[in-house]
Biopython code that builds the backbone (N, CA, C, O; Angstrom):
import numpy as np
from Bio.PDB.StructureBuilder import StructureBuilder

atoms = [
    (1, "MET", "N", (-121.386, -25.506, 59.500)),
    (1, "MET", "CA", (-121.850, -24.192, 59.152)),
    (1, "MET", "C", (-120.738, -23.229, 58.845)),
    (1, "MET", "O", (-121.003, -22.073, 58.514)),
    (2, "THR", "N", (-119.456, -23.681, 58.946)),
    (2, "THR", "CA", (-118.331, -22.870, 58.512)),
    (2, "THR", "C", (-118.267, -22.816, 57.006)),
    (2, "THR", "O", (-117.647, -21.916, 56.440)),
    (3, "GLN", "N", (-118.912, -23.788, 56.336)),
    (3, "GLN", "CA", (-118.841, -23.865, 54.913)),
    (3, "GLN", "C", (-120.119, -23.307, 54.191)),
    (3, "GLN", "O", (-120.329, -23.574, 53.008)),
    (4, "THR", "N", (-120.936, -22.553, 54.908)),
    (4, "THR", "CA", (-122.103, -21.937, 54.431)),
    (4, "THR", "C", (-121.817, -21.108, 53.196)),
    (4, "THR", "O", (-121.075, -20.132, 53.310)),
    (5, "PRO", "N", (-122.377, -21.438, 51.964)),
    (5, "PRO", "CA", (-122.032, -20.751, 50.757)),
    (5, "PRO", "C", (-122.786, -19.457, 50.613)),
    (5, "PRO", "O", (-122.431, -18.662, 49.743)),
    (6, "THR", "N", (-123.828, -19.181, 51.425)),
    (6, "THR", "CA", (-124.618, -17.947, 51.293)),
    (6, "THR", "C", (-124.147, -16.871, 52.223)),
    (6, "THR", "O", (-123.461, -17.146, 53.208)),
    (7, "GLY", "N", (-124.495, -15.693, 51.931)),
    (7, "GLY", "CA", (-124.212, -14.548, 52.795)),
    (7, "GLY", "C", (-122.735, -14.194, 52.989)),
    (7, "GLY", "O", (-122.349, -13.709, 54.052)),
    (8, "LEU", "N", (-121.931, -14.429, 51.992)),
    (8, "LEU", "CA", (-120.493, -14.143, 52.154)),
    (8, "LEU", "C", (-120.159, -12.665, 52.364)),
    (8, "LEU", "O", (-119.062, -12.314, 52.799)),
    (9, "GLN", "N", (-121.131, -11.813, 52.044)),
    (9, "GLN", "CA", (-120.964, -10.357, 52.306)),
    (9, "GLN", "C", (-121.662, -9.865, 53.520)),
    (9, "GLN", "O", (-121.745, -8.655, 53.736)),
    (10, "ARG", "N", (-122.188, -10.786, 54.356)),
    (10, "ARG", "CA", (-122.869, -10.394, 55.621)),
    (10, "ARG", "C", (-121.895, -10.434, 56.749)),
    (10, "ARG", "O", (-120.998, -9.591, 56.765)),
    (11, "ILE", "N", (-121.981, -11.334, 57.703)),
    (11, "ILE", "CA", (-121.101, -11.379, 58.820)),
    (11, "ILE", "C", (-119.623, -11.441, 58.417)),
    (11, "ILE", "O", (-118.783, -10.749, 58.991)),
    (12, "LYS", "N", (-119.317, -12.295, 57.405)),
    (12, "LYS", "CA", (-117.964, -12.445, 56.990)),
    (12, "LYS", "C", (-117.403, -11.329, 56.106)),
    (12, "LYS", "O", (-116.197, -11.234, 55.880)),
    (13, "GLY", "N", (-118.293, -10.513, 55.630)),
    (13, "GLY", "CA", (-117.951, -9.513, 54.603)),
    (13, "GLY", "C", (-116.762, -8.639, 54.879)),
    (13, "GLY", "O", (-115.941, -8.431, 53.986)),
    (14, "LEU", "N", (-116.636, -8.127, 56.058)),
    (14, "LEU", "CA", (-115.583, -7.196, 56.425)),
    (14, "LEU", "C", (-114.607, -7.790, 57.452)),
    (14, "LEU", "O", (-113.785, -7.047, 57.989)),
    (15, "LEU", "N", (-114.661, -9.032, 57.731)),
    (15, "LEU", "CA", (-113.732, -9.639, 58.698)),
    (15, "LEU", "C", (-112.489, -10.024, 58.040)),
    (15, "LEU", "O", (-112.502, -10.290, 56.838)),
    (16, "PRO", "N", (-111.343, -10.079, 58.771)),
    (16, "PRO", "CA", (-110.108, -10.413, 58.159)),
    (16, "PRO", "C", (-110.189, -11.802, 57.412)),
    (16, "PRO", "O", (-110.858, -12.743, 57.839)),
    (17, "ASP", "N", (-109.463, -11.834, 56.290)),
    (17, "ASP", "CA", (-109.366, -13.160, 55.566)),
    (17, "ASP", "C", (-108.954, -14.285, 56.530)),
    (17, "ASP", "O", (-108.112, -14.135, 57.415)),
    (18, "GLY", "N", (-109.590, -15.371, 56.293)),
    (18, "GLY", "CA", (-109.268, -16.543, 57.126)),
    (18, "GLY", "C", (-109.994, -16.669, 58.456)),
    (18, "GLY", "O", (-109.862, -17.689, 59.130)),
    (19, "THR", "N", (-110.767, -15.645, 58.852)),
    (19, "THR", "CA", (-111.585, -15.705, 60.086)),
    (19, "THR", "C", (-112.566, -16.842, 59.964)),
    (19, "THR", "O", (-113.272, -16.972, 58.964)),
    (20, "VAL", "N", (-112.603, -17.665, 60.994)),
    (20, "VAL", "CA", (-113.571, -18.800, 60.969)),
    (20, "VAL", "C", (-114.905, -18.302, 61.459)),
    (20, "VAL", "O", (-115.011, -17.796, 62.576)),
    (21, "VAL", "N", (-115.947, -18.443, 60.617)),
    (21, "VAL", "CA", (-117.317, -18.061, 60.963)),
    (21, "VAL", "C", (-118.271, -19.167, 60.683)),
    (21, "VAL", "O", (-118.401, -19.585, 59.533)),
    (22, "ALA", "N", (-118.964, -19.675, 61.711)),
    (22, "ALA", "CA", (-120.009, -20.613, 61.506)),
    (22, "ALA", "C", (-121.287, -19.791, 61.575)),
    (22, "ALA", "O", (-121.565, -19.155, 62.592)),
    (23, "HIS", "N", (-122.081, -19.803, 60.477)),
    (23, "HIS", "CA", (-123.200, -18.906, 60.447)),
    (23, "HIS", "C", (-124.338, -19.480, 59.543)),
    (23, "HIS", "O", (-124.138, -20.379, 58.726)),
    (24, "LYS", "N", (-125.503, -18.908, 59.748)),
    (24, "LYS", "CA", (-126.661, -19.234, 58.964)),
    (24, "LYS", "C", (-127.417, -17.973, 58.577)),
    (24, "LYS", "O", (-127.759, -17.163, 59.438)),
    (25, "THR", "N", (-127.670, -17.810, 57.336)),
    (25, "THR", "CA", (-128.346, -16.647, 56.838)),
    (25, "THR", "C", (-129.856, -16.919, 56.694)),
    (25, "THR", "O", (-130.342, -18.048, 56.758)),
    (26, "GLY", "N", (-130.546, -15.802, 56.499)),
    (26, "GLY", "CA", (-132.029, -15.896, 56.207)),
    (26, "GLY", "C", (-132.366, -14.660, 55.438)),
    (26, "GLY", "O", (-131.823, -13.587, 55.699)),
    (27, "THR", "N", (-133.272, -14.801, 54.475)),
    (27, "THR", "CA", (-133.740, -13.705, 53.660)),
    (27, "THR", "C", (-135.164, -13.970, 53.285)),
    (27, "THR", "O", (-135.499, -15.064, 52.829)),
    (28, "SER", "N", (-135.995, -13.002, 53.467)),
    (28, "SER", "CA", (-137.394, -13.083, 53.050)),
    (28, "SER", "C", (-137.629, -12.522, 51.648)),
    (28, "SER", "O", (-136.702, -12.004, 51.027)),
    (29, "ARG", "N", (-138.853, -12.619, 51.150)),
    (29, "ARG", "CA", (-139.167, -12.068, 49.882)),
    (29, "ARG", "C", (-139.269, -10.545, 50.042)),
    (29, "ARG", "O", (-139.404, -10.009, 51.142)),
    (30, "THR", "N", (-139.195, -9.878, 48.880)),
    (30, "THR", "CA", (-139.428, -8.446, 48.828)),
    (30, "THR", "C", (-140.774, -8.214, 48.192)),
    (30, "THR", "O", (-141.013, -8.626, 47.057)),
    (31, "VAL", "N", (-141.688, -7.530, 48.949)),
    (31, "VAL", "CA", (-143.027, -7.212, 48.487)),
    (31, "VAL", "C", (-143.258, -5.733, 48.613)),
    (31, "VAL", "O", (-143.094, -5.128, 49.673)),
    (32, "GLY", "N", (-143.658, -5.158, 47.453)),
    (32, "GLY", "CA", (-143.891, -3.720, 47.404)),
    (32, "GLY", "C", (-142.656, -2.914, 47.664)),
    (32, "GLY", "O", (-142.771, -1.790, 48.154)),
    (33, "GLY", "N", (-141.491, -3.407, 47.370)),
    (33, "GLY", "CA", (-140.283, -2.651, 47.522)),
    (33, "GLY", "C", (-139.729, -2.761, 48.984)),
    (33, "GLY", "O", (-138.776, -2.058, 49.321)),
    (34, "VAL", "N", (-140.319, -3.637, 49.854)),
    (34, "VAL", "CA", (-139.893, -3.823, 51.210)),
    (34, "VAL", "C", (-139.495, -5.257, 51.434)),
    (34, "VAL", "O", (-140.257, -6.179, 51.141)),
    (35, "THR", "N", (-138.297, -5.447, 51.957)),
    (35, "THR", "CA", (-137.778, -6.750, 52.333)),
    (35, "THR", "C", (-137.965, -6.885, 53.782)),
    (35, "THR", "O", (-137.397, -6.121, 54.562)),
    (36, "ALA", "N", (-138.793, -7.897, 54.198)),
    (36, "ALA", "CA", (-139.155, -8.085, 55.623)),
    (36, "ALA", "C", (-137.979, -8.454, 56.484)),
    (36, "ALA", "O", (-137.885, -8.038, 57.639)),
    (37, "ALA", "N", (-137.048, -9.263, 55.905)),
    (37, "ALA", "CA", (-135.930, -9.722, 56.746)),
    (37, "ALA", "C", (-134.690, -10.157, 55.927)),
    (37, "ALA", "O", (-134.773, -10.909, 54.955)),
    (38, "THR", "N", (-133.585, -9.651, 56.373)),
    (38, "THR", "CA", (-132.257, -10.067, 55.909)),
    (38, "THR", "C", (-131.447, -10.239, 57.079)),
    (38, "THR", "O", (-131.126, -9.263, 57.757)),
    (39, "ASN", "N", (-131.051, -11.546, 57.402)),
    (39, "ASN", "CA", (-130.423, -11.896, 58.659)),
    (39, "ASN", "C", (-129.173, -12.691, 58.496)),
    (39, "ASN", "O", (-128.942, -13.322, 57.465)),
    (40, "ASP", "N", (-128.373, -12.659, 59.513)),
    (40, "ASP", "CA", (-127.203, -13.584, 59.615)),
    (40, "ASP", "C", (-126.872, -13.813, 61.001)),
    (40, "ASP", "O", (-126.716, -12.840, 61.740)),
    (41, "VAL", "N", (-126.737, -15.113, 61.481)),
    (41, "VAL", "CA", (-126.526, -15.402, 62.888)),
    (41, "VAL", "C", (-125.323, -16.364, 62.860)),
    (41, "VAL", "O", (-125.262, -17.280, 62.039)),
    (42, "GLY", "N", (-124.383, -16.134, 63.768)),
    (42, "GLY", "CA", (-123.260, -17.017, 63.793)),
    (42, "GLY", "C", (-122.306, -16.915, 64.994)),
    (42, "GLY", "O", (-122.484, -16.104, 65.903)),
    (43, "LEU", "N", (-121.275, -17.789, 64.944)),
    (43, "LEU", "CA", (-120.211, -17.751, 65.913)),
    (43, "LEU", "C", (-118.913, -17.408, 65.166)),
    (43, "LEU", "O", (-118.567, -18.064, 64.184)),
    (44, "VAL", "N", (-118.224, -16.413, 65.621)),
    (44, "VAL", "CA", (-116.962, -15.989, 65.024)),
    (44, "VAL", "C", (-115.867, -16.376, 65.984)),
    (44, "VAL", "O", (-115.941, -16.117, 67.185)),
    (45, "THR", "N", (-114.838, -17.008, 65.426)),
    (45, "THR", "CA", (-113.659, -17.401, 66.180)),
    (45, "THR", "C", (-112.732, -16.200, 66.236)),
    (45, "THR", "O", (-112.305, -15.713, 65.190)),
    (46, "LEU", "N", (-112.411, -15.710, 67.417)),
    (46, "LEU", "CA", (-111.582, -14.565, 67.549)),
    (46, "LEU", "C", (-110.082, -15.047, 67.562)),
    (46, "LEU", "O", (-109.834, -16.236, 67.763)),
    (47, "PRO", "N", (-109.087, -14.130, 67.348)),
    (47, "PRO", "CA", (-107.699, -14.466, 67.279)),
    (47, "PRO", "C", (-107.213, -15.246, 68.513)),
    (47, "PRO", "O", (-106.329, -16.097, 68.416)),
    (48, "ASN", "N", (-107.822, -14.928, 69.694)),
    (48, "ASN", "CA", (-107.416, -15.610, 70.940)),
    (48, "ASN", "C", (-108.094, -16.974, 71.157)),
    (48, "ASN", "O", (-107.931, -17.601, 72.204)),
    (49, "GLY", "N", (-108.854, -17.417, 70.153)),
    (49, "GLY", "CA", (-109.525, -18.687, 70.258)),
    (49, "GLY", "C", (-110.894, -18.686, 70.893)),
    (49, "GLY", "O", (-111.630, -19.670, 70.823)),
    (50, "GLN", "N", (-111.241, -17.522, 71.540)),
    (50, "GLN", "CA", (-112.593, -17.357, 72.065)),
    (50, "GLN", "C", (-113.533, -17.193, 70.920)),
    (50, "GLN", "O", (-113.130, -16.990, 69.775)),
    (51, "HIS", "N", (-114.858, -17.288, 71.264)),
    (51, "HIS", "CA", (-115.890, -17.060, 70.234)),
    (51, "HIS", "C", (-116.774, -15.846, 70.564)),
    (51, "HIS", "O", (-117.047, -15.514, 71.718)),
    (52, "LEU", "N", (-117.199, -15.213, 69.462)),
    (52, "LEU", "CA", (-118.096, -14.159, 69.532)),
    (52, "LEU", "C", (-119.468, -14.591, 68.914)),
    (52, "LEU", "O", (-119.534, -14.920, 67.730)),
    (53, "ALA", "N", (-120.535, -14.585, 69.717)),
    (53, "ALA", "CA", (-121.873, -14.916, 69.127)),
    (53, "ALA", "C", (-122.472, -13.612, 68.666)),
    (53, "ALA", "O", (-122.521, -12.611, 69.380)),
    (54, "ILE", "N", (-122.911, -13.680, 67.470)),
    (54, "ILE", "CA", (-123.554, -12.520, 66.823)),
    (54, "ILE", "C", (-124.791, -12.844, 66.025)),
    (54, "ILE", "O", (-124.831, -13.832, 65.292)),
    (55, "ALA", "N", (-125.828, -11.988, 66.173)),
    (55, "ALA", "CA", (-127.037, -12.111, 65.420)),
    (55, "ALA", "C", (-127.476, -10.727, 64.888)),
    (55, "ALA", "O", (-127.720, -9.808, 65.670)),
    (56, "VAL", "N", (-127.568, -10.598, 63.618)),
    (56, "VAL", "CA", (-128.028, -9.285, 63.043)),
    (56, "VAL", "C", (-129.215, -9.503, 62.202)),
    (56, "VAL", "O", (-129.201, -10.323, 61.284)),
    (57, "PHE", "N", (-130.279, -8.763, 62.505)),
    (57, "PHE", "CA", (-131.546, -8.845, 61.793)),
    (57, "PHE", "C", (-131.895, -7.439, 61.202)),
    (57, "PHE", "O", (-132.116, -6.484, 61.946)),
    (58, "VAL", "N", (-131.934, -7.349, 59.900)),
    (58, "VAL", "CA", (-132.319, -6.119, 59.234)),
    (58, "VAL", "C", (-133.831, -6.369, 58.778)),
    (58, "VAL", "O", (-134.102, -7.283, 57.999)),
    (59, "SER", "N", (-134.734, -5.574, 59.265)),
    (59, "SER", "CA", (-136.139, -5.817, 58.970)),
    (59, "SER", "C", (-136.807, -4.667, 58.332)),
    (59, "SER", "O", (-136.438, -3.513, 58.552)),
    (60, "ASP", "N", (-137.837, -4.978, 57.504)),
    (60, "ASP", "CA", (-138.658, -3.989, 56.845)),
    (60, "ASP", "C", (-137.894, -2.916, 56.185)),
    (60, "ASP", "O", (-138.135, -1.730, 56.409)),
    (61, "SER", "N", (-136.946, -3.328, 55.348)),
    (61, "SER", "CA", (-136.013, -2.333, 54.673)),
    (61, "SER", "C", (-136.415, -2.174, 53.228)),
    (61, "SER", "O", (-136.842, -3.120, 52.564)),
    (62, "GLN", "N", (-136.270, -0.983, 52.772)),
    (62, "GLN", "CA", (-136.450, -0.628, 51.368)),
    (62, "GLN", "C", (-135.070, -0.580, 50.634)),
    (62, "GLN", "O", (-135.012, -0.305, 49.435)),
    (63, "ALA", "N", (-134.055, -0.830, 51.322)),
    (63, "ALA", "CA", (-132.651, -0.696, 50.755)),
    (63, "ALA", "C", (-132.418, -2.056, 49.884)),
    (63, "ALA", "O", (-133.062, -3.077, 50.120)),
    (64, "ASP", "N", (-131.532, -1.979, 48.956)),
    (64, "ASP", "CA", (-131.212, -3.031, 48.057)),
    (64, "ASP", "C", (-130.420, -4.108, 48.824)),
    (64, "ASP", "O", (-129.993, -3.895, 49.959)),
    (65, "ASP", "N", (-130.242, -5.235, 48.189)),
    (65, "ASP", "CA", (-129.532, -6.395, 48.820)),
    (65, "ASP", "C", (-128.134, -5.967, 49.315)),
    (65, "ASP", "O", (-127.781, -6.223, 50.466)),
    (66, "ALA", "N", (-127.341, -5.315, 48.444)),
    (66, "ALA", "CA", (-125.988, -4.967, 48.841)),
    (66, "ALA", "C", (-125.970, -4.115, 50.075)),
    (66, "ALA", "O", (-125.144, -4.294, 50.970)),
    (67, "THR", "N", (-126.877, -3.201, 50.108)),
    (67, "THR", "CA", (-126.904, -2.195, 51.265)),
    (67, "THR", "C", (-127.254, -2.944, 52.512)),
    (67, "THR", "O", (-126.609, -2.714, 53.535)),
    (68, "ARG", "N", (-128.248, -3.845, 52.509)),
    (68, "ARG", "CA", (-128.611, -4.597, 53.666)),
    (68, "ARG", "C", (-127.446, -5.468, 54.144)),
    (68, "ARG", "O", (-127.156, -5.557, 55.337)),
    (69, "GLU", "N", (-126.776, -6.121, 53.147)),
    (69, "GLU", "CA", (-125.637, -6.971, 53.567)),
    (69, "GLU", "C", (-124.524, -6.179, 54.107)),
    (69, "GLU", "O", (-123.848, -6.622, 55.035)),
    (70, "GLN", "N", (-124.288, -4.989, 53.557)),
    (70, "GLN", "CA", (-123.244, -4.098, 54.141)),
    (70, "GLN", "C", (-123.473, -3.625, 55.531)),
    (70, "GLN", "O", (-122.508, -3.401, 56.262)),
    (71, "VAL", "N", (-124.772, -3.449, 55.960)),
    (71, "VAL", "CA", (-125.176, -3.110, 57.256)),
    (71, "VAL", "C", (-124.734, -4.239, 58.222)),
    (71, "VAL", "O", (-124.119, -4.009, 59.263)),
    (72, "ILE", "N", (-125.079, -5.429, 57.817)),
    (72, "ILE", "CA", (-124.681, -6.628, 58.594)),
    (72, "ILE", "C", (-123.154, -6.703, 58.744)),
    (72, "ILE", "O", (-122.636, -6.867, 59.849)),
    (73, "ALA", "N", (-122.472, -6.586, 57.659)),
    (73, "ALA", "CA", (-120.970, -6.595, 57.701)),
    (73, "ALA", "C", (-120.355, -5.537, 58.555)),
    (73, "ALA", "O", (-119.340, -5.793, 59.202)),
    (74, "LYS", "N", (-120.913, -4.375, 58.589)),
    (74, "LYS", "CA", (-120.301, -3.252, 59.327)),
    (74, "LYS", "C", (-120.540, -3.537, 60.846)),
    (74, "LYS", "O", (-119.666, -3.252, 61.664)),
    (75, "ILE", "N", (-121.722, -4.098, 61.218)),
    (75, "ILE", "CA", (-122.071, -4.395, 62.603)),
    (75, "ILE", "C", (-121.074, -5.524, 63.082)),
    (75, "ILE", "O", (-120.504, -5.447, 64.170)),
    (76, "ALA", "N", (-120.908, -6.506, 62.262)),
    (76, "ALA", "CA", (-119.990, -7.632, 62.560)),
    (76, "ALA", "C", (-118.599, -7.116, 62.726)),
    (76, "ALA", "O", (-117.902, -7.568, 63.635)),
    (77, "ARG", "N", (-118.140, -6.189, 61.903)),
    (77, "ARG", "CA", (-116.793, -5.684, 61.995)),
    (77, "ARG", "C", (-116.625, -4.842, 63.257)),
    (77, "ARG", "O", (-115.579, -4.888, 63.904)),
    (78, "ALA", "N", (-117.678, -4.057, 63.613)),
    (78, "ALA", "CA", (-117.542, -3.311, 64.860)),
    (78, "ALA", "C", (-117.412, -4.190, 66.046)),
    (78, "ALA", "O", (-116.661, -3.877, 66.970)),
    (79, "ALA", "N", (-118.120, -5.288, 66.055)),
    (79, "ALA", "CA", (-118.075, -6.256, 67.181)),
    (79, "ALA", "C", (-116.650, -6.929, 67.164)),
    (79, "ALA", "O", (-116.054, -7.166, 68.214)),
    (80, "TRP", "N", (-116.152, -7.214, 65.968)),
    (80, "TRP", "CA", (-114.769, -7.828, 65.853)),
    (80, "TRP", "C", (-113.745, -6.847, 66.377)),
    (80, "TRP", "O", (-112.836, -7.266, 67.093)),
    (81, "ASP", "N", (-113.838, -5.568, 66.065)),
    (81, "ASP", "CA", (-112.951, -4.562, 66.434)),
    (81, "ASP", "C", (-112.892, -4.410, 67.974)),
    (81, "ASP", "O", (-111.839, -4.201, 68.577)),
    (82, "LYS", "N", (-114.099, -4.531, 68.560)),
    (82, "LYS", "CA", (-114.191, -4.352, 70.032)),
    (82, "LYS", "C", (-113.693, -5.561, 70.760)),
    (82, "LYS", "O", (-112.989, -5.412, 71.758)),
    (83, "TRP", "N", (-114.026, -6.788, 70.306)),
    (83, "TRP", "CA", (-113.707, -7.975, 71.106)),
    (83, "TRP", "C", (-112.474, -8.768, 70.685)),
    (83, "TRP", "O", (-112.083, -9.712, 71.371)),
    (84, "SER", "N", (-111.866, -8.399, 69.581)),
    (84, "SER", "CA", (-110.707, -9.201, 69.089)),
    (84, "SER", "C", (-109.414, -8.696, 69.677)),
    (84, "SER", "O", (-108.355, -9.225, 69.340)),
    (85, "LYS", "N", (-109.442, -7.732, 70.512)),
    (85, "LYS", "CA", (-108.214, -7.144, 71.042)),
    (85, "LYS", "C", (-107.717, -7.880, 72.288)),
    (85, "LYS", "O", (-106.691, -7.508, 72.857)),
]
sb = StructureBuilder()
sb.init_structure("model")
sb.init_model(0)
sb.init_chain("A")
sb.init_seg("    ")
for serial, (resi, resn, name, xyz) in enumerate(atoms, 1):
    if name == "N":
        sb.init_residue(resn, " ", resi, " ")
    sb.init_atom(name, np.array(xyz, "f"), 0.0, 1.0, " ", f" {name:<3s}", serial, name[0])
structure = sb.get_structure()
């Protein structure tokens, strides 16, 4: 799952280059301008070798793909900033 080609702008999007992330994305259809689900779940390897488990689910959103992915990336980065010290 570290080679997952999808969702590169989600959990991995704002993490430092070279950060190992094993993750799985999920995205639903958009109906009537609302996307029911944009998700990414994974394990992030921290600099000290420990792992951070993270799951981010954006649901029932009218935002575009890039905005939904940016929300996931910002949450992942906040967790990284808190736990990588």
